[in-house]
Each structure stands twice: as C-alpha cells, then as structure tokens.
C-alpha positions in Angstrom: 17.5 1.9 -26.1 16.3 4.9 -24.0 14.6 5.1 -20.7 11.2 5.5 -22.3 11.6 2.2 -24.2 12.5 0.5 -20.9 9.4 1.9 -19.3 7.3 0.7 -22.2 8.8 -2.7 -21.9 8.2 -2.9 -18.2 4.6 -1.6 -18.6 3.9 -4.3 -21.1 5.0 -6.9 -18.5 2.6 -5.5 -15.8 -0.3 -7.9 -15.7 -3.0 -8.6 -13.2 -1.9 -11.3 -10.8 -4.7 -12.3 -8.3 -2.3 -14.8 -6.7 -1.0 -11.9 -4.5 -4.3 -11.8 -2.7 -4.3 -15.5 -2.1 -0.8 -15.5 -0.5 -0.3 -15.1 3.3 0.9 -11.5 2.8 -2.1 -10.6 0.7 -4.4 -12.1 3.4 -2.7 -10.0 6.0 -3.1 -6.9 3.9 -6.8 -7.6 3.5 -7.2 -8.3 7.2 -5.5 -5.0 8.1 -7.7 -3.0 5.7 -10.9 -4.7 7.0 -10.1 -4.2 10.7 -9.0 -0.6 10.3 -12.1 0.3 8.3 -14.4 -1.5 10.9 -12.6 0.4 13.7 -13.0 3.7 11.8 -16.7 3.1 11.2 -17.4 2.1 14.9 -15.6 5.1 16.3 -17.2 7.5 13.7 -20.6 6.2 14.7 -19.9 6.8 18.3 -19.7 10.5 17.7 -17.3 13.1 16.6 -15.1 15.2 18.8 -12.9 18.2 18.2 -10.3 16.8 20.4 -6.8 16.3 18.9 -6.6 12.6 19.9 -9.8 11.8 18.1 -8.7 13.6 15.0 -5.4 11.7 15.0 -7.2 8.4 15.6 -9.5 9.0 12.6 -6.6 10.0 10.4 -4.6 6.9 11.4 -7.6 4.6 10.8 -8.1 6.0 7.4 -4.4 6.5 6.3 -3.2 3.0 7.2 -5.7 1.0 5.1 -5.3 3.4 2.3 -1.6 3.0 2.1 -2.0 -0.8 2.5 -4.5 -0.8 -0.4 -2.1 1.2 -2.6 0.7 -1.3 -1.8 -1.6 -4.3 -2.5 -2.7 -2.8 -5.9 0.9 -2.1 -6.9 1.8 -5.7 -6.1 -1.3 -7.1 -7.7 -0.6 -5.4 -11.0 3.2 -6.0 -10.7 3.8 -2.3 -11.0 6.7 -2.5 -8.5 8.9 -3.3 -11.6 8.5 0.4 -12.6 9.8 1.6 -9.2 13.2 0.0 -9.8 14.7 3.4 -10.5 13.2 5.1 -7.4 13.5 2.8 -4.4 13.8 -0.7 -3.0 10.2 -2.0 -3.0 10.6 -4.7 -0.2 12.2 -2.1 2.1 9.4 0.3 1.4 6.6 -2.2 2.1 8.3 -3.4 5.3 8.8 0.2 6.5 5.2 1.1 5.8 3.9 -2.0 7.5 6.0 -1.3 10.6 4.9 2.4 10.6 1.2 1.4 10.2 1.5 -1.1 13.0 3.1 1.4 15.4 0.5 4.1 14.5 -2.4 1.7 15.0 -1.1 0.4 18.4 -0.4 4.0 19.6 -3.9 5.1 18.5 -5.5 2.0 20.1 -3.9 2.9 23.5 -4.6 6.6 23.2 -8.2 6.2 22.1 -9.0 3.6 24.8 -7.4 5.9 27.4 -9.4 9.0 26.5 -12.7 7.7 25.2 -13.4 4.2 26.7 -13.0 5.1 30.3 
C-alpha cells in the first residue's frame, strides 16, 4: 500500500462535520473572525493613512481572521487527518491562536495610541 493509497483512504474519510462550529472552540473561532472583521471595517471607514502603524493594523485585522477561517474549515471538513505527515495539528492551532491574540493585542494598543488620542 503506497502513500497515494493512504491519501485516498484519508480523503474518503474527510466529511463535513458542522459539530465543530457548535463546540466552544468553534464559537471562539467565529467570535474572533466576527470581531476582527468589525474592527477592520470600522477602522477602514475612519479613513486610510500611509502610516506604517495603520498598515500593520489593517494587515493584522485581515490576516488573523483569515487564518482562523482556514483552521476552522480544515477542522470542519476533518482535513487535519491529511496533515499527519507534515505537522502536529493541535500544536499548530495553539500556536496560531496565541500568535493571533498577541498580534491583535499589540495592534489594539498601538492603534489606540496613535489614532484615538
């Protein structure tokens, strides 16, 4: 049995599981996506700037929900079974959640310091 047969077997097991959205973790993912997008829209409507901090804030408020959406979709379709060869999926999601939280907190402080004074 070759590696292609293992991938085919794993792909046949990948099914849509909406229960991931109903769990506590799925709820947190959806809340983070919603809040980041609302923050992005509010600051985009306030007006653009060529300042570096504004560019970093807009990047962060678009990057973090995008990565969270990708993680949610992978978990929703059980595609993390395919990644068994590449990485440890729970460590990746924990690392990305911590990275997104730190990026969002730093941007909130920086944005408030420069633009809400």
